[in-house]
Every structure is written in C-alpha cells, then in structure tokens.
LUMVEXZA-968121 format. One record per atom (N, C-alpha, C, CB): residue number from 1; residue in three letters; atom name; x, y, z. Coordinates in steps of 0.05 Angstrom, whole numbers, plus 32768, in hexadecimal, padded with zeros to 4 digits. Glycine has a CB too. Example, Ala and Ser with C-alpha at 12.3 -4.5 7.8 and 13.67 -1.06 7.14 Angstrom:
<atoms>
ATOM    i   aa  at     x     y     z
ATOM    1  Ala   N  8108  7F8E  809C
ATOM    1  Ala  CA  80F6  7FA6  809C
ATOM    1  Ala   C  8108  7FBE  809C
ATOM    1  Ala  CB  80E2  7FA7  80B5
ATOM    2  Ser   N  8101  7FD3  808E
ATOM    2  Ser  CA  8111  7FEB  808F
ATOM    2  Ser   C  8102  8001  809D
ATOM    2  Ser  CB  811A  7FF4  8072
</atoms>
This chain:
<atoms>
ATOM    i   aa  at     x     y     z
ATOM    1  Met   N  8879  8D57  785B
ATOM    1  Met  CA  885D  8D64  7862
ATOM    1  Met   C  8853  8D5D  7859
ATOM    1  Met  CB  8855  8D78  7862
ATOM    2  Ser   N  8839  8D53  7870
ATOM    2  Ser  CA  8820  8D40  785F
ATOM    2  Ser   C  880F  8D50  7854
ATOM    2  Ser  CB  880D  8D2C  7871
ATOM    3  Thr   N  8802  8D49  7846
ATOM    3  Thr  CA  87E5  8D59  7832
ATOM    3  Thr   C  87C8  8D4F  783A
ATOM    3  Thr  CB  87E5  8D50  780C
ATOM    4  Thr   N  87CA  8D41  7847
ATOM    4  Thr  CA  87B2  8D37  7852
ATOM    4  Thr   C  87AC  8D48  7863
ATOM    4  Thr  CB  87B1  8D1F  785C
ATOM    5  Gly   N  87B6  8D53  7879
ATOM    5  Gly  CA  87AD  8D73  788C
ATOM    5  Gly   C  879E  8D5A  789C
ATOM    5  Gly  CB  8793  8D96  7879
ATOM    6  Gly   N  87A1  8D3F  78A5
ATOM    6  Gly  CA  8792  8D33  78B7
ATOM    6  Gly   C  87A3  8D2E  78D0
ATOM    6  Gly  CB  8786  8D1A  78AC
ATOM    7  Ser   N  8796  8D29  78E3
ATOM    7  Ser  CA  879E  8D18  78FF
ATOM    7  Ser   C  87BA  8D0C  78FA
ATOM    7  Ser  CB  8788  8CFD  7906
ATOM    8  Ala   N  87C1  8D07  790C
ATOM    8  Ala  CA  87D5  8CF2  790A
ATOM    8  Ala   C  87CE  8CDC  791A
ATOM    8  Ala  CB  87EE  8CFB  7912
ATOM    9  Ile   N  87BE  8CDE  7928
ATOM    9  Ile  CA  87A6  8CC1  793C
ATOM    9  Ile   C  8790  8CBE  7927
ATOM    9  Ile  CB  8791  8CCE  7962
ATOM   10  Arg   N  8794  8CB4  7914
ATOM   10  Arg  CA  8779  8CAB  790C
ATOM   10  Arg   C  8767  8C95  7913
ATOM   10  Arg  CB  877B  8CA9  78F7
ATOM   11  Gly   N  874A  8C99  7911
ATOM   11  Gly  CA  8734  8C87  7919
ATOM   11  Gly   C  8734  8C88  793E
ATOM   11  Gly  CB  873A  8C65  790B
ATOM   12  Ser   N  8738  8CA5  7943
ATOM   12  Ser  CA  872B  8CA8  795A
ATOM   12  Ser   C  8720  8CC4  7961
ATOM   12  Ser  CB  873D  8CA0  796D
ATOM   13  Arg   N  871C  8CCA  797B
ATOM   13  Arg  CA  8715  8CEB  797B
ATOM   13  Arg   C  8721  8CEF  7996
ATOM   13  Arg  CB  86F1  8CF6  797A
ATOM   14  Val   N  8720  8D07  7996
ATOM   14  Val  CA  872E  8D12  79AF
ATOM   14  Val   C  871D  8D0F  79C1
ATOM   14  Val  CB  8737  8D2D  79B0
ATOM   15  Gly   N  8723  8CFE  79D8
ATOM   15  Gly  CA  8719  8CF8  79F6
ATOM   15  Gly   C  870A  8CDF  79F1
ATOM   15  Gly  CB  8704  8D10  7A04
ATOM   16  Ser   N  871C  8CD4  79E0
ATOM   16  Ser  CA  86FD  8CB5  79DC
ATOM   16  Ser   C  8712  8CA4  79ED
ATOM   16  Ser  CB  86F2  8CA0  79AD
ATOM   17  Gly   N  8708  8C9A  7A00
ATOM   17  Gly  CA  870C  8C7D  7A0D
ATOM   17  Gly   C  8717  8C65  7A03
ATOM   17  Gly  CB  86F7  8C73  7A12
ATOM   18  Pro   N  8722  8C54  7A15
ATOM   18  Pro  CA  8731  8C3B  7A08
ATOM   18  Pro   C  8718  8C26  79F0
ATOM   18  Pro  CB  8740  8C25  7A28
ATOM   19  Met   N  8715  8C1E  79E4
ATOM   19  Met  CA  8700  8C0E  79D8
ATOM   19  Met   C  8702  8BF4  79E5
ATOM   19  Met  CB  8702  8C0B  79BA
ATOM   20  Gly   N  86EC  8BE7  79EA
ATOM   20  Gly  CA  86E1  8BD0  79ED
ATOM   20  Gly   C  86D0  8BD0  7A0A
ATOM   20  Gly  CB  86F7  8BBC  79EB
ATOM   21  Glu   N  86CB  8BBC  7A20
ATOM   21  Glu  CA  86C1  8BB3  7A34
ATOM   21  Glu   C  86D3  8BB5  7A43
ATOM   21  Glu  CB  86B8  8B9F  7A34
ATOM   22  Arg   N  86ED  8B9D  7A40
ATOM   22  Arg  CA  86F0  8B90  7A57
ATOM   22  Arg   C  870D  8BB0  7A5D
ATOM   22  Arg  CB  86F9  8B66  7A53
ATOM   23  Asp   N  8711  8BC0  7A3F
ATOM   23  Asp  CA  8720  8BDF  7A4B
ATOM   23  Asp   C  8711  8BEF  7A61
ATOM   23  Asp  CB  8721  8BF7  7A33
ATOM   24  Arg   N  86F1  8BEE  7A61
ATOM   24  Arg  CA  86E9  8C06  7A6D
ATOM   24  Arg   C  86DE  8BF7  7A8A
ATOM   24  Arg  CB  86D1  8C19  7A59
ATOM   25  Gly   N  86E2  8BE2  7A91
ATOM   25  Gly  CA  86DD  8BD4  7AAB
ATOM   25  Gly   C  86C0  8BC8  7AAD
ATOM   25  Gly  CB  86E0  8BE8  7AC3
ATOM   26  Phe   N  86BE  8BB9  7ABD
ATOM   26  Phe  CA  86A6  8BB0  7ACA
ATOM   26  Phe   C  8689  8BC0  7ABF
ATOM   26  Phe  CB  86AA  8BB6  7AEA
ATOM   27  Lys   N  8676  8BB5  7ABC
ATOM   27  Lys  CA  8663  8BC6  7AC0
ATOM   27  Lys   C  864C  8BB3  7ACC
ATOM   27  Lys  CB  865C  8BD6  7AA5
ATOM   28  Ala   N  8647  8BC1  7AE5
ATOM   28  Ala  CA  862F  8BB3  7B02
ATOM   28  Ala   C  8615  8BAD  7AF5
ATOM   28  Ala  CB  8625  8BCE  7B20
ATOM   29  Glu   N  8608  8B93  7AF3
ATOM   29  Glu  CA  85F0  8B95  7AEF
ATOM   29  Glu   C  85D5  8BA4  7AFB
ATOM   29  Glu  CB  85EF  8B81  7AEF
ATOM   30  Arg   N  85CC  8BAF  7AE7
ATOM   30  Arg  CA  85B7  8BCC  7AF4
ATOM   30  Arg   C  8593  8BCB  7AEF
ATOM   30  Arg  CB  85C3  8BED  7ADE
ATOM   31  Phe   N  858D  8BD0  7AF3
ATOM   31  Phe  CA  856B  8BD2  7AEB
ATOM   31  Phe   C  855E  8BEE  7AEF
ATOM   31  Phe  CB  8557  8BBC  7B02
ATOM   32  Thr   N  8547  8BEE  7AD9
ATOM   32  Thr  CA  8547  8C0D  7AE1
ATOM   32  Thr   C  8525  8C14  7AEC
ATOM   32  Thr  CB  8551  8C21  7AC1
ATOM   33  Ile   N  851C  8C26  7AFB
ATOM   33  Ile  CA  8504  8C2C  7AFF
ATOM   33  Ile   C  84FC  8C4D  7AF7
ATOM   33  Ile  CB  8500  8C24  7B1C
ATOM   34  Ser   N  84E4  8C4A  7AEC
ATOM   34  Ser  CA  84D9  8C61  7ADF
ATOM   34  Ser   C  84CC  8C6C  7AFF
ATOM   34  Ser  CB  84C0  8C59  7AC2
ATOM   35  Tyr   N  84CF  8C8B  7AFB
ATOM   35  Tyr  CA  84BA  8C98  7B0F
ATOM   35  Tyr   C  84B2  8CAC  7AFC
ATOM   35  Tyr  CB  84C6  8CA5  7B2E
ATOM   36  Tyr   N  8493  8CB0  7AFD
ATOM   36  Tyr  CA  8486  8CBB  7AF2
ATOM   36  Tyr   C  8477  8CD6  7B11
ATOM   36  Tyr  CB  8474  8CA3  7ADF
ATOM   37  Cys   N  847F  8CF3  7B03
ATOM   37  Cys  CA  8472  8D0E  7B10
ATOM   37  Cys   C  8458  8D0E  7B0D
ATOM   37  Cys  CB  8479  8D29  7B03
ATOM   38  Phe   N  8452  8D1F  7B10
ATOM   38  Phe  CA  842E  8D31  7B0C
ATOM   38  Phe   C  8438  8D4A  7AFB
ATOM   38  Phe  CB  841A  8D40  7B31
ATOM   39  Ser   N  844D  8D44  7AF2
ATOM   39  Ser  CA  8447  8D63  7AD6
ATOM   39  Ser   C  8452  8D4C  7AC1
ATOM   39  Ser  CB  8463  8D8D  7AD7
ATOM   40  Gly   N  8451  8D3B  7ABE
ATOM   40  Gly  CA  845D  8D25  7AB7
ATOM   40  Gly   C  846F  8D16  7AA1
ATOM   40  Gly  CB  8450  8D1C  7AB9
ATOM   41  His   N  848D  8D1D  7AB5
ATOM   41  His  CA  84A5  8D1F  7AB0
ATOM   41  His   C  84A9  8CFD  7ABF
ATOM   41  His  CB  84B4  8D3E  7ABE
ATOM   42  Val   N  84B7  8CF4  7AA0
ATOM   42  Val  CA  84C5  8CD6  7AB1
ATOM   42  Val   C  84DD  8CCF  7AB5
ATOM   42  Val  CB  84C0  8CBF  7AA5
ATOM   43  Asn   N  84E6  8CC7  7ACC
ATOM   43  Asn  CA  8507  8CC6  7AD8
ATOM   43  Asn   C  84FD  8CA3  7AD7
ATOM   43  Asn  CB  8514  8CDB  7B02
ATOM   44  Lys   N  851D  8CA4  7AC4
ATOM   44  Lys  CA  852A  8C7F  7ACD
ATOM   44  Lys   C  8549  8C87  7AD7
ATOM   44  Lys  CB  852C  8C61  7AA9
ATOM   45  Leu   N  8544  8C7D  7AEF
ATOM   45  Leu  CA  855C  8C6A  7B03
ATOM   45  Leu   C  8565  8C5A  7B02
ATOM   45  Leu  CB  855B  8C61  7B15
ATOM   46  Ala   N  8580  8C5B  7B03
ATOM   46  Ala  CA  858E  8C36  7B00
ATOM   46  Ala   C  858E  8C36  7B1B
ATOM   46  Ala  CB  85B2  8C2A  7AF0
ATOM   47  Tyr   N  858B  8C1C  7B21
ATOM   47  Tyr  CA  859A  8C0A  7B42
ATOM   47  Tyr   C  85AB  8BFA  7B37
ATOM   47  Tyr  CB  8585  8BF4  7B59
ATOM   48  Ala   N  85BD  8BF3  7B53
ATOM   48  Ala  CA  85CD  8BE1  7B49
ATOM   48  Ala   C  85B1  8BC5  7B4F
ATOM   48  Ala  CB  85F1  8BE0  7B5E
ATOM   49  Ala   N  85C0  8BA7  7B3F
ATOM   49  Ala  CA  85AC  8B98  7B48
ATOM   49  Ala   C  85A4  8B8C  7B64
ATOM   49  Ala  CB  85AD  8B88  7B3A
ATOM   50  Thr   N  85C0  8B97  7B6E
ATOM   50  Thr  CA  85C6  8B86  7B84
ATOM   50  Thr   C  85B3  8B8D  7B9A
ATOM   50  Thr  CB  85E2  8B87  7B8C
ATOM   51  Ile   N  85AE  8BAC  7B9A
ATOM   51  Ile  CA  859C  8BB9  7BA8
ATOM   51  Ile   C  8583  8BAB  7BB6
ATOM   51  Ile  CB  8595  8BCB  7B99
ATOM   52  Glu   N  8586  8BB1  7BD0
ATOM   52  Glu  CA  856C  8BA0  7BDA
ATOM   52  Glu   C  854E  8BB4  7BD8
ATOM   52  Glu  CB  8573  8B96  7BFF
ATOM   53  Pro   N  853C  8BA0  7BD7
ATOM   53  Pro  CA  851C  8BB0  7BCA
ATOM   53  Pro   C  8520  8BCB  7BDA
ATOM   53  Pro  CB  84F8  8B9D  7BD5
ATOM   54  Glu   N  851D  8BCD  7BF9
ATOM   54  Glu  CA  8512  8BDF  7C05
ATOM   54  Glu   C  852B  8BF9  7C08
ATOM   54  Glu  CB  8505  8BD3  7C1F
ATOM   55  Glu   N  853B  8BF4  7C03
ATOM   55  Glu  CA  854F  8C0D  7BFB
ATOM   55  Glu   C  8547  8C1E  7BE3
ATOM   55  Glu  CB  856C  8C01  7BF3
ATOM   56  Ile   N  8533  8C13  7BCB
ATOM   56  Ile  CA  852B  8C20  7BB5
ATOM   56  Ile   C  8513  8C31  7BBE
ATOM   56  Ile  CB  8525  8C0E  7B9D
ATOM   57  Pro   N  8517  8C4C  7BBD
ATOM   57  Pro  CA  850B  8C68  7BC0
ATOM   57  Pro   C  84E4  8C61  7BB0
ATOM   57  Pro  CB  8527  8C84  7BA9
ATOM   58  Val   N  84D3  8C5D  7BC6
ATOM   58  Val  CA  84BE  8C5A  7BB8
ATOM   58  Val   C  84B4  8C7F  7BAD
ATOM   58  Val  CB  84A7  8C46  7BCE
ATOM   59  Glu   N  84BF  8C90  7BB1
ATOM   59  Glu  CA  84B5  8CB7  7B9E
ATOM   59  Glu   C  84CE  8CBE  7BAA
ATOM   59  Glu  CB  8492  8CD2  7BAB
ATOM   60  Ile   N  84D5  8CCC  7B90
ATOM   60  Ile  CA  84FC  8CDA  7B8C
ATOM   60  Ile   C  84E6  8CF3  7B8A
ATOM   60  Ile  CB  851B  8CD1  7B66
ATOM   61  Asp   N  84F9  8D0A  7B84
ATOM   61  Asp  CA  84F4  8D23  7B7B
ATOM   61  Asp   C  84F9  8D26  7B5F
ATOM   61  Asp  CB  8503  8D36  7B8A
ATOM   62  Cys   N  84E7  8D30  7B52
ATOM   62  Cys  CA  84F2  8D29  7B3C
ATOM   62  Cys   C  84FF  8D48  7B2A
ATOM   62  Cys  CB  84DA  8D18  7B2B
ATOM   63  Pro   N  851D  8D43  7B24
ATOM   63  Pro  CA  8522  8D4C  7B15
ATOM   63  Pro   C  8521  8D5D  7B01
ATOM   63  Pro  CB  8524  8D44  7B14
ATOM   64  Asn   N  8511  8D60  7AF8
ATOM   64  Asn  CA  8501  8D74  7AE9
ATOM   64  Asn   C  84EC  8D95  7AF4
ATOM   64  Asn  CB  84F0  8D5F  7ADD
ATOM   65  Cys   N  84DE  8D85  7B07
ATOM   65  Cys  CA  84D3  8D99  7B11
ATOM   65  Cys   C  84CE  8D9A  7B2F
ATOM   65  Cys  CB  84BE  8D9C  7B04
ATOM   66  Gly   N  84D9  8D88  7B48
ATOM   66  Gly  CA  84D3  8D85  7B5B
ATOM   66  Gly   C  84C7  8D79  7B68
ATOM   66  Gly  CB  84D0  8D8D  7B5D
ATOM   67  Leu   N  84B3  8D6F  7B56
ATOM   67  Leu  CA  8496  8D62  7B6A
ATOM   67  Leu   C  849E  8D44  7B71
ATOM   67  Leu  CB  8473  8D60  7B56
ATOM   68  Pro   N  848A  8D37  7B82
ATOM   68  Pro  CA  8490  8D23  7B83
ATOM   68  Pro   C  8492  8D06  7B6B
ATOM   68  Pro  CB  8482  8D24  7B95
ATOM   69  Ala   N  849E  8CF7  7B69
ATOM   69  Ala  CA  8497  8CE5  7B4F
ATOM   69  Ala   C  849A  8CD9  7B5F
ATOM   69  Ala  CB  84A2  8CDF  7B34
ATOM   70  Gly   N  8481  8CBC  7B4D
ATOM   70  Gly  CA  847F  8C9F  7B61
ATOM   70  Gly   C  8483  8C8A  7B44
ATOM   70  Gly  CB  8456  8C9A  7B78
ATOM   71  Thr   N  847B  8C73  7B51
ATOM   71  Thr  CA  8483  8C5B  7B3A
ATOM   71  Thr   C  846F  8C59  7B2A
ATOM   71  Thr  CB  8489  8C3D  7B43
ATOM   72  Asp   N  844D  8C62  7B2A
ATOM   72  Asp  CA  843B  8C5C  7B2E
ATOM   72  Asp   C  842B  8C71  7B14
ATOM   72  Asp  CB  8437  8C5C  7B4C
ATOM   73  Lys   N  843A  8C63  7AF8
ATOM   73  Lys  CA  8430  8C78  7AE7
ATOM   73  Lys   C  8417  8C83  7AE2
ATOM   73  Lys  CB  8434  8C72  7AD4
ATOM   74  Asp   N  8407  8C6D  7ADE
ATOM   74  Asp  CA  83E7  8C81  7AE2
ATOM   74  Asp   C  83E5  8C89  7B04
ATOM   74  Asp  CB  83C5  8C69  7AD9
ATOM   75  Asn   N  83F0  8C8D  7B15
ATOM   75  Asn  CA  83E5  8C9A  7B2E
ATOM   75  Asn   C  83FE  8CAB  7B3C
ATOM   75  Asn  CB  83D8  8C81  7B45
ATOM   76  Pro   N  840A  8CC2  7B2A
ATOM   76  Pro  CA  8427  8CD2  7B35
ATOM   76  Pro   C  841D  8CE5  7B52
ATOM   76  Pro  CB  8436  8CED  7B17
ATOM   77  Pro   N  842D  8CDA  7B68
ATOM   77  Pro  CA  842E  8CE8  7B7D
ATOM   77  Pro   C  8426  8D05  7B77
ATOM   77  Pro  CB  8447  8CE4  7B89
ATOM   78  Gln   N  8414  8D0F  7B88
ATOM   78  Gln  CA  8415  8D2C  7B8C
ATOM   78  Gln   C  8414  8D3F  7BA5
ATOM   78  Gln  CB  8403  8D34  7B7F
ATOM   79  Ile   N  8417  8D54  7BA5
ATOM   79  Ile  CA  8423  8D5F  7BBC
ATOM   79  Ile   C  83FE  8D65  7BC4
ATOM   79  Ile  CB  843E  8D7D  7BB6
ATOM   80  Ala   N  8403  8D62  7BE6
ATOM   80  Ala  CA  83EE  8D61  7BEE
ATOM   80  Ala   C  83E8  8D81  7BEF
ATOM   80  Ala  CB  83EE  8D4F  7C05
ATOM   81  Lys   N  83EC  8D8B  7BF5
ATOM   81  Lys  CA  83E5  8DA7  7C08
ATOM   81  Lys   C  8401  8DB7  7BFE
ATOM   81  Lys  CB  83E4  8DA1  7C32
ATOM   82  His   N  8400  8DD7  7BE9
ATOM   82  His  CA  8412  8DDE  7BE7
ATOM   82  His   C  8411  8DFD  7BF5
ATOM   82  His  CB  8418  8DD8  7BCD
ATOM   83  Glu   N  841E  8DF8  7C14
ATOM   83  Glu  CA  841A  8E0F  7C27
ATOM   83  Glu   C  8420  8E2B  7C1B
ATOM   83  Glu  CB  842A  8E0C  7C3F
ATOM   84  Pro   N  841D  8E45  7C18
ATOM   84  Pro  CA  842C  8E57  7C1E
ATOM   84  Pro   C  8440  8E59  7C2F
ATOM   84  Pro  CB  8421  8E63  7C22
ATOM   85  Tyr   N  8454  8E73  7C25
ATOM   85  Tyr  CA  846C  8E75  7C3A
ATOM   85  Tyr   C  8462  8E86  7C4F
ATOM   85  Tyr  CB  8488  8E82  7C2E
ATOM   86  Lys   N  846A  8E82  7C65
ATOM   86  Lys  CA  845C  8E8C  7C82
ATOM   86  Lys   C  8473  8E9D  7C8B
ATOM   86  Lys  CB  8454  8E73  7C9B
ATOM   87  Thr   N  8464  8EB0  7C96
ATOM   87  Thr  CA  8480  8EC6  7CA6
ATOM   87  Thr   C  848E  8EBA  7CBC
ATOM   87  Thr  CB  8475  8EE3  7CB6
ATOM   88  His   N  8491  8EC6  7CCE
ATOM   88  His  CA  84A2  8EC6  7CE3
ATOM   88  His   C  848E  8ECC  7CFB
ATOM   88  His  CB  84BB  8EDA  7CDF
ATOM   89  Leu   N  8477  8EDE  7CF4
ATOM   89  Leu  CA  846A  8EE6  7D05
ATOM   89  Leu   C  844C  8ED1  7D02
ATOM   89  Leu  CB  8469  8F05  7D02
ATOM   90  Ala   N  844A  8EC1  7CEC
ATOM   90  Ala  CA  8438  8EBA  7CE0
ATOM   90  Ala   C  8436  8E9B  7CF5
ATOM   90  Ala  CB  843E  8EBC  7CBE
ATOM   91  Tyr   N  844F  8E92  7CF1
ATOM   91  Tyr  CA  845E  8E76  7D07
ATOM   91  Tyr   C  8450  8E7F  7D20
ATOM   91  Tyr  CB  848A  8E75  7D0D
ATOM   92  Val   N  845B  8E97  7D38
ATOM   92  Val  CA  845E  8E9E  7D4E
ATOM   92  Val   C  8437  8E99  7D53
ATOM   92  Val  CB  8470  8EBE  7D4F
ATOM   93  Lys   N  842A  8EA8  7D48
ATOM   93  Lys  CA  8416  8EA9  7D45
ATOM   93  Lys   C  8403  8E95  7D48
ATOM   93  Lys  CB  8416  8EB1  7D36
ATOM   94  Glu   N  840B  8E7B  7D39
ATOM   94  Glu  CA  8404  8E5F  7D40
ATOM   94  Glu   C  8408  8E55  7D64
ATOM   94  Glu  CB  8418  8E4C  7D2C
ATOM   95  Arg   N  8418  8E5C  7D65
ATOM   95  Arg  CA  8427  8E45  7D83
ATOM   95  Arg   C  8422  8E5C  7D95
ATOM   95  Arg  CB  8451  8E38  7D83
ATOM   96  Arg   N  8421  8E79  7D92
ATOM   96  Arg  CA  8410  8E89  7DAC
ATOM   96  Arg   C  83F3  8E92  7DA4
ATOM   96  Arg  CB  8420  8EA6  7DB5
ATOM   97  Thr   N  83E7  8E9D  7DBD
ATOM   97  Thr  CA  83D3  8EA7  7DC6
ATOM   97  Thr   C  83D7  8ECB  7DC2
ATOM   97  Thr  CB  83D0  8E9B  7DE3
ATOM   98  Glu   N  83B8  8ECB  7DBE
ATOM   98  Glu  CA  83C1  8EEC  7DC7
ATOM   98  Glu   C  83C8  8EF6  7DE2
ATOM   98  Glu  CB  83AB  8EFE  7DC1
ATOM   99  Val   N  83C7  8EE5  7DF3
ATOM   99  Val  CA  83C4  8EEC  7E0B
ATOM   99  Val   C  83DE  8EE2  7E15
ATOM   99  Val  CB  83AC  8EE2  7E17
ATOM  100  Glu   N  83EF  8ECE  7E09
ATOM  100  Glu  CA  840D  8EC9  7E15
ATOM  100  Glu   C  841D  8EDE  7E01
ATOM  100  Glu  CB  841A  8EA1  7E12
ATOM  101  Ala   N  8417  8EEA  7DE6
ATOM  101  Ala  CA  841F  8EFE  7DDC
ATOM  101  Ala   C  841F  8F18  7DF1
ATOM  101  Ala  CB  840F  8F01  7DC4
ATOM  102  Lys   N  840C  8F23  7DF3
ATOM  102  Lys  CA  8413  8F31  7E0B
ATOM  102  Lys   C  841F  8F2A  7E1D
ATOM  102  Lys  CB  8404  8F39  7E15
ATOM  103  Glu   N  841C  8F1B  7E38
ATOM  103  Glu  CA  8429  8F1C  7E42
ATOM  103  Glu   C  8450  8F10  7E44
ATOM  103  Glu  CB  8418  8F18  7E4C
ATOM  104  Leu   N  8455  8F04  7E2A
ATOM  104  Leu  CA  846D  8F0A  7E23
ATOM  104  Leu   C  8473  8F27  7E16
ATOM  104  Leu  CB  8473  8EF6  7E14
ATOM  105  Leu   N  846A  8F38  7E07
ATOM  105  Leu  CA  8473  8F53  7E00
ATOM  105  Leu   C  8467  8F5C  7E1E
ATOM  105  Leu  CB  8465  8F62  7DE0
ATOM  106  Glu   N  8459  8F64  7E2B
ATOM  106  Glu  CA  8463  8F72  7E48
ATOM  106  Glu   C  847C  8F60  7E5A
ATOM  106  Glu  CB  8443  8F73  7E5F
ATOM  107  Glu   N  847D  8F48  7E60
ATOM  107  Glu  CA  8495  8F48  7E6A
ATOM  107  Glu   C  84B6  8F51  7E57
ATOM  107  Glu  CB  8493  8F2C  7E72
ATOM  108  Ala   N  84B8  8F55  7E3A
ATOM  108  Ala  CA  84CB  8F5D  7E33
ATOM  108  Ala   C  84CC  8F7F  7E33
ATOM  108  Ala  CB  84CE  8F4F  7E1B
ATOM  109  Ile   N  84BC  8F94  7E32
ATOM  109  Ile  CA  84B5  8FAC  7E31
ATOM  109  Ile   C  84C2  8FAB  7E5C
ATOM  109  Ile  CB  848C  8FB1  7E23
ATOM  110  Glu   N  84BB  8F9E  7E61
ATOM  110  Glu  CA  84C7  8F99  7E7E
ATOM  110  Glu   C  84E3  8F99  7E83
ATOM  110  Glu  CB  84BF  8F81  7E88
ATOM  111  Ser   N  84E8  8F8B  7E77
ATOM  111  Ser  CA  850C  8F7E  7E71
ATOM  111  Ser   C  8515  8F92  7E69
ATOM  111  Ser  CB  8515  8F66  7E5A
ATOM  112  Ile   N  8517  8FA2  7E54
ATOM  112  Ile  CA  8519  8FB3  7E42
ATOM  112  Ile   C  8525  8FD3  7E4E
ATOM  112  Ile  CB  84FE  8FB1  7E35
ATOM  113  Arg   N  8504  8FD1  7E63
ATOM  113  Arg  CA  84FF  8FF5  7E79
ATOM  113  Arg   C  8519  8FED  7E90
ATOM  113  Arg  CB  84D2  8FFA  7E93
ATOM  114  Ser   N  8517  8FCB  7E95
ATOM  114  Ser  CA  852C  8FCD  7EAC
ATOM  114  Ser   C  8543  8FD2  7EAF
ATOM  114  Ser  CB  8530  8FBD  7EB6
ATOM  115  Arg   N  854A  8FC8  7E8E
ATOM  115  Arg  CA  8572  8FC8  7E83
ATOM  115  Arg   C  8575  8FEA  7E7B
ATOM  115  Arg  CB  857D  8FAD  7E59
ATOM  116  Arg   N  855C  8FF0  7E72
ATOM  116  Arg  CA  855D  900F  7E70
ATOM  116  Arg   C  8568  9029  7E8A
ATOM  116  Arg  CB  853D  9014  7E69
ATOM  117  Glu   N  8557  9019  7EA3
ATOM  117  Glu  CA  855C  9027  7EC0
ATOM  117  Glu   C  8574  9023  7ED0
ATOM  117  Glu  CB  8548  901F  7ED0
ATOM  118  Ala   N  8581  900C  7EC8
ATOM  118  Ala  CA  8599  8FFF  7ED1
ATOM  118  Ala   C  85AA  9011  7EC2
ATOM  118  Ala  CB  859C  8FE0  7ECA
ATOM  119  Ala   N  85A9  9012  7EAB
ATOM  119  Ala  CA  85BB  9022  7E99
ATOM  119  Ala   C  85C8  903D  7EA3
ATOM  119  Ala  CB  85AB  902A  7E81
ATOM  120  Ser   N  85AC  904F  7EA2
ATOM  120  Ser  CA  85AA  9067  7EA3
ATOM  120  Ser   C  85B4  906B  7EC7
ATOM  120  Ser  CB  858B  9072  7E98
ATOM  121  Glu   N  85AC  9058  7EDC
ATOM  121  Glu  CA  85BA  9062  7EF0
ATOM  121  Glu   C  85D6  9056  7EF5
ATOM  121  Glu  CB  85AB  9061  7F06
ATOM  122  Lys   N  85E1  904C  7EE8
ATOM  122  Lys  CA  860A  9052  7EDE
ATOM  122  Lys   C  8611  9064  7ED9
ATOM  122  Lys  CB  861A  9049  7EC6
</atoms>
C-alpha cells in the first residue's frame, strides 16, 4: 500500500488531451475582425485566411445585447427606428380603408346569415 495517497498517473490531469501540436492536428491560418456595437461591446470573430473578402459580414448581431455591430469603432451601427409591437388589427387598418372595412363586414354578415338560413331549413 502506498503512503503518498496520490494518483497512479502523475503529471497529468483528468480530461487532458495529448501533448503537442502534432498530436492535436493542423491549426488553420486565420485572422480576427473586431465588431463594435452601440452599447460598447467588442466582439472578435476569427475567420479562415482562405475566406473571400466579400463573404465577411459587414455587420453582425451583437451576442451580448442583440444590437447590430460593425467594424467601425468610432461609428457603430444604430437601429434606425424601434417600432413598438403592433396588433393584428393595426396591420389590417394600415391595409384597408373604412369603406373597404364596411364592405367586407357586410359581406361576412350576409354570408353568415345565408348559412344560418340554409341550416335552419334542413
């Protein structure tokens, strides 16, 4: 029986991987771009060195606050206008005039009346 009370495997910790670059595989060349949001968050994203410049996004959504984030530190993008939640009725009123609404209502009422009359005759 051992009096040291230590682990049988010395010099490593549980869950550690193999030692050295050659055992972990090849690390692809990459570069980082910093994105800045209006709230002051800085996010650094790494891209492969082989990526085409037009594939790199100009703006991203900040993972911290959800606001848009861009590459210009001095002029981060802002939300143009934050519209409050609209109800279904508000959207309908944007698409229909009062006259159209009355016509549609009359058509719906007439349709219901004719169905009720047909059902009562059976």
